C-alpha angles and dihedrals in degrees: 000000000000115000112261118219109221125185109229103175141018116181126193123189136162093292091039099239108184113220115189127174116198112179105313094336122097117199117192126184127176118201129177117245097264130124118265115253113248124164094200111094112237126215116238115286122243118263117264097214094086094257119146137223139208123249089258091054091047089051092051092049096049104030090235115131120246088240092056093045090057091044090055090051091050090050090053096247094117132034117243119264124259108266121229102183102307094335119102115216127198130199139199092282091057091050094048092050092046091051090054092049090048093051094047091049090051088054091056102259117149122233093251091055092046091051089055091050093049091053088059096045115099115252112259094023099093095107093047091051091046092053092046088050088055091051093053105047126181091282102047095099098032122098101198138039120254118255131207121226136168114249088229090059092047094051092045089079086070092044091242143089123256116255121226088253092054091049089051091051091053092048095054103039093081100237098081124056117200113238107189121320102308107024136076134195107226111214090193112037088174090063090051089052089054088052090054091053089051088052089054087056089054094250106158119249093239090054091052090050090049090053091048092051091052091045093051093045094055099037088051089055090050091047091049090053092051093047096047100037099037118014100035092041090057092047090052091052092050095047090048090052090048091052092049089052088058095047112135094017137077115302111260119231093200140057114236106263091226091055089046089053090050091051091051092049091049093049091049088058093046095047098074090042092056093045094042094051090064092050090047097049100040099070090052093047091044091055091047093050092046092052092045093051093047091050090048091053092047090052090053091051092049091047 
């Protein structure tokens, strides 16, 4: 069975040092009690005194239209409001959940995927997850800026034109975003440069696309394991600690900014470790698979 990373301890003191034990590794990070920097403007947070708001007020606070709020309720992503006569009233939990849905939608997630995520998110932790989503935008883990390029220019390296099937493969593999009919936004220009070098070696375009599909499939599985077993596990521990700190009082609609800053600092340390582990393991595995394949071919020849 794969090793499971379990958080055993999260400690908060006056200076908010974050102590996390994962397996036999203890990670400690001390951050001053200052708000985390975030260039994205945030709508006003919900009140923590238990007061409620109308759907129009909820829309104003989150920037989500009334129409979309009701659509999310119909899709089962949000619970219905409390009815007072014919007036629907929403609370801090509604706002926190809606903020998370909004952020995930902005990052390109479909409603079906968001619904699955929400089912795994601890009750009462919507605002914490929403704030953490704000901290780690769509570019937090990336190392290069996207680049736009015409599909005609991309295919020219193979001295051909892209077929409709090849365009469809690019559109669905996750690393190329269609921009209009004949242009793509490449999320990894470095990978495209590798493709060009393979073209120079006369590797067919379909073979390059096959290799990319395999690469994306397996790196996505690795990324999912890191997110679920490491990053999300730590977030769950932090949100649980935050909720315990509010036990006996009014439910908080926000995550303490100092704790959020500590989370960001911790994730910034984990990011190169996660990315570097793939680079470190791949050469070894590549050599093993090469040797195994050569021995297999030699055995066939001898047989």
